[in-house]
N, C-alpha and C positions, 0 to 999 in steps of 0.2 A: 331447350331446343325442342323437346317433344311437345310441351304444352302450348308453345306459341311459335310455330315455324314461319313467321313472316320474314320477308327478306332482310330488312335492316337489323332486326334483332338476331336473326340467325347468324349473320356475319359477326356481330359483336360476341355472341355466345361461342361461336367457333374459335374466335381469337382467344377468348378467355380459357377455353378448354385446352387449346394448344399450349398456352402459357402455363397452365396448371400442370400438364404432362411434363413440360420442360423442367418446371421447378421440382417436381417429384423425382425426376431423373438426377438433377443436381443434388437433391437431398440424399439420395442413395449413394452418390459418389462421395459426398461430404462424410457420411457415416463410415464408408469404406476407408477413406483416407485417414479418418481419425483412428480407426481400429489398427491401421498400419503405422500409426504414430507419425504420419506426415502432416504436421500441424499447420505448416505454411499453406499447403494445398487445401486443407480443410477451411482455413480462414478465407482464402480467396473464393472458394465455392459458397461459403456462408455469406460473404459480402454480396454476391449476386442475388442470393435468395432473400436476404434481409432488405435489399433495396426495394423489393416488392412486398414481402411479408414483414413490414416494419414492426408490427406489434407481437411478434412471436417470442415469448419469454424464454422458451426452452432452447430455441436456436441461439439466442443471445447468451444464455448460460453456457452452451457448448462452445461458442466462439470465445467467451471469457476464459474457459478452461484451456483453450489453445493458446491464448495470449499469455496465460500464466506459464505454460510449458515453454513458450518461446521467449520468456524473460521480458514481457512487456506488461508489467502489472498495472500501469496507469490506464492502458486501453481496456484491460480486464475490468477495472473499477467502473469505467463508463458503461459497459454492457451490463454488469451486475446491478448497477443503480437503476438502469431501465427495467431489468427483470424484476427487481424488488417492487417497482411501481406497477408492473403489468400483471403480476401474479399475486393473488391475495395471500396474506400470512406467509410470505416467502422468507422464513427465518434463515434458510440455507444461504440465500444471497447476502443477507445482512452479516451473517457469520463470516462468509468469505471476504466481503469488503473490509470488515473489521480486521481480519487476519492479515490481509494485504497491507493495510495502513500500518499495522503493528510491525510487520517485517520491514517496511520502508522507514521505520523510525518515527512515524507520526502518531504518537501515543494518544494525543488528544482526540484526533478524528477517529481513531480506533475505538476509543471509549464511547464516543457518541454513537457509532454504528452498532456496537455490541449491545448498547442500551436499547436500541430500536428492536433488536432481536428479542431481548428479554421482555419488552412491552408486549410482544405478540405471544411469547411463551416463556413464562418465568421459570419453567422447569427444564428448559432446553439445556442439556448437560454440557455440550461443547461451548455454547455461548456463556454459560455461567462460569465455567472453568476459565475461559479467556477473560471474562469480565473481572474476575478476582485478580488475575495476573496483571492486567492493564491498570486496574484501579490502584493496586499497590505501587506499581512503578510510577504512575502518574503522581501519586501523593508524595513519593520520595523526591521526584524531580521538582515539584512545586515547592516543597519544603526547602530543598537545597537552594533554589533560586531566591526564596525569601531570606535565607541566611546570607546570601551574597549581597542582597540589597541592604541588609543591616550591617554589612561589613564584618560578619562573623566567618572569616574565611576558613579557619581551621575546622569549624563545625560543618561548613559546606563541603569541604574536602571529604570528611568522614561520611557525609550523607551520599556524595557521589560514588564513594567506594561501595556503599550499600547498593546503589543502583546497579553497579556492575555484577554484584553477587545475585541480585534479584533476577537479572536477565543475562546469563552468561552465554546464551546460544544465538542471540541476534547481534552480530558484530557492531552494527550502527550505534547501539546504545553505549557500548564500551568506548567507542570513538568520541561520541558526544560528551560522555562523562569525563574523559581525559581532557577534552578541549576546555571544559569548565574548570577542571582541577588545575590545568595549566594557567588559567586566568586567575584563580584564587591564589596560587603560589606566587605569581608575578605581583599581584596586588599586595600580598603579604610580605613582599620583599625577600622571599626565599628564592633568590635568583638561580642558584645552581640547580635546585630541584625543578624550578619552572622551565629552565632551558631543556632539561632532560625530558620532561613530560611533553612540552610543546613540540620537541623534535620527534617524539614518538607519533604524535598526531600528524605532523607534517610529512612523515614517511608514508603514511596512509593516504593523506590528502594534501599534496604539495601546494595547492592553491587555497588552503583554508585561511581566510583573511584574519579571523579572530586569533588563531594560533600564531600567525606571523606577527600581529601587533603585540600580543602578550610576550612573545619571545624577544621582540625588539625592546620592550620595556625591561625585560630581565637582563638583556645584554647591556643596556644603559646603566643598570644598577652595578654591573660588574666592570664598568668603564670600557667595555668592548665596543668601541664606536664604529669600527669598520663593519663588524658583524651586524 
């Protein structure tokens, strides 16, 4: 405005200045809302700012944090992926993405993201610790699935029992392991056990198609046609 106060440019500059002041006000409100743990309000304020400041990595990270608190991890992943691209060597974003995928039960994507973190910093303590855990779990699951393909159901059951011991704190892995154990028992014609384990899975996930099919097979073995 000072360097070139011609009419057309002055109007444009004035508009930008007003918009800038407005965004700074919204930013202060967003930070205050976040500090008060009002995450929904923070998200809607950040939505307004990010509609203009599309490339602001830190604001995206803050919104991702709010999405995590609000139990919307997939939205958090989207913001963190953008932040990982926008900020150089953003190991923190890769770590958080990997952690979310892991909590959601997607161990393969979790492994891929934590590797990106270690490419940037091979000594990153949190990433290395997560990498060891996910790699071990991933290897056990792959090995169990290989055993199922070979028809070695007893060995596969043992392997999936190991999976549950490797990750006792994230319930999705126990549910997935039980789902596969139920499949193995059914295929191995251990009908009574299969019905018991499949039922445990279906109490947690009533619409689990795999467990329904495997329990149906087990009922057939027991001549329980109505069931």
